[in-house]
Each structure stands twice: as C-alpha cells, then as structure tokens.
N, C-alpha and C positions, 0 to 999 in steps of 0.2 A: 118376378121382381118387377116393380113399376119404377119408371124414371120420374124423378122429381123435376119440377119446372126449372130449377137452377142447373140441372144437368143437360138441358136441351141446348144444342148449339144452334144459334140463329142461322137462317139461310138467307141467300141473296133476295129472296122473294119477300122477306119480312119488310114491313113498312118502317121507314125511317121517320122518327118524330119530326114534326114540322120545324121545331126550334133548331134542331141539328142541321136540317137542310138549309135554313136561313143563315145559320152561322157559316156553313160551307160556301154558300153563294157570296157572302160578305168577304170571306177569306179569298175567294177566287177574284172578286172585284178588286180587292186591295193588291193582290199579286199582279193583276193586269195593269192597274194604275202605276205600280212600281216599275214594271217592264216598259210601259209607255214613257214614263219620266226619264228612264235611263236612255231609251232610244232617242227621245227628243233632245236631251242634253248632249248626247254624243254627236248627233247630227248638227246641232247648233255650234258646238265647238269646232267640228270639222269645217263648217262653212266659214266661221269667223277666222280660223287659221288660214284657210285658202284665200279669203279676201284680204287679210293683212299681208300675206306673202305677196300677192299680186300688187297691192298698193306700194309696198316697200320696193319691189322690183321696178315699178313705174317711177317712183321718186328717185331711185338710184340712177335709172337711165336718164331722167330729166336733168339731175344734177351733173352727171358726167357730160352730157351734151352742153350744158351751160358753161361748165369749167373749160371744156375744150374750145368752145367758141371764144370765150374771153382770152384764153391763151393765144389763139390764132390772131386775135385783134391786138392785144397789148404786148405780147412778147417781141414782135419785130420792132415796135417803137422803143421798148426798153433796151434792146440790143443796140439799136441805132444810136440812142442817146448815150449809152455807156461808151461805145466805140468813138463817137465824135468828141466826147469830153476827154477821153484818153488821148486821142490823136491831137487835139488842140493843146493839151498840156504838154505833149511831146514836142510840139513846134516851139513853145516858149523856152525850152531847155536847150535848143540848138544854138 
C-alpha cells in the first residue's frame, strides 16, 4: 500500500513558504509595537501622576505657609481693634 501525498504529515524540516514567513514577521512586528505602545503609555501616565502629585503637594505647602503668615500678621491687629472698640464702647456707658 502506497501513501498518497495528502496523507503525508509535514515535518519541521519542511520549508515554510516565503509569504507565510513574511506574514508571521509582520504579526510579530505588530505585537511588538502594541507592547511598546502599552509600556510607553503606562510609563507616561505614571510620570504624569507623580509630577502632578508633587506639584499639588508643593502648592498646598505654599498656600498653607502664606495663610499662616497672613494670620500671624493680621490676627493680632484684628484682635487688638475689636478689643479697643469694645472697651471704648464700655467706657461711654459708665
């Protein structure tokens, strides 16, 4: 009994047609591009998030310092003015 050519199982040593090899290379290239895009986007997002967090922290610290300084400067004057007005009003009623 002779085997027909359709019954023959190809072996790994069979030559792959050039077109199939080119398609495989293109698919690998597209996969690599997709992986690189994902890695770049992820890295860019992480960098942006870190920079924004640092910027917000710096702004918060600056605002806190400015408000604290203004309170130290203006609060004593406010308290002094209210106390003096109140005490002056109290003298008039005596």
